[in-house]
N, C-alpha and C positions, 0 to 999 in steps of 0.2 A: 452456538454458531448458527443454528437454525433460526434463531430470533433475528440475527442480522439479515439473513436471506428474506425472511418475511417482511422486515422493515424496508429493505430495498424494493421488493415487489410492491409494497404498499405505496411507496413514494412514486414509483413509475406509473402505477395505476392512477394516482392522483394527477400526475402530469397528463396521462391519456384523457382523463375526464375534464380537467380544468383548462389546460393550455393547448393541447393538440388540435382541438376543433377550430381554433383561431388561425392555425397555420395552413389549413386546407390539405389537399392531397399532394404533398410535396415529396413523399418518399419514393425513391427509385427502386426499392427492394420489396420483396415479398418473402416472409412477413415483414412488417414495418420494423424499424430499428428498436423501438420500445418493446414491441411484442417479442422480438428476437432476444432481447436482453432478459426479459422475464422467463422465456423458455430456457435460456442458457443457465440462469440462476437456479431454476427448478431442476435442471438436469445435472449440472456440474457443481452446484454450491455457490455460495456468495462470492468468494474471491475469484475463482476461475470464471464463473458466469459473468461477473462484472468486467473481467478482462476481455472476454469474448465480445461483450457489448461495446466496450471502448474501441476495440479493433474494428468492429463493424461500422461504428460511427466514423472512424477514420477513413473508411472506404467511401464515404458519402461526399463525393465531389463530382464536378461535371465531366471528368475524364474517365470515370468508372462506369461501365455499362449498366450496372444494377442487375435486376432480374431476380430469379428464385434463388435464395441462399439460406438453406435450412441450417439449424444448429448441428454441428458435428457431434 
């Protein structure tokens, strides 16, 4: 299962390096959603960490204030 976590983190890092720079500073949260998901995967494992990341991305809309939101 650790292999799955490492694979997910690698895919997110590739996104951070290849695609994220083209979107600019759009994130309303600190840390960014991609970094939050990496931290959640490292802390809670692949499945729970990915669930935290999906929930966080679900909060990304104009009516949510954003701000500092650390991994629980």
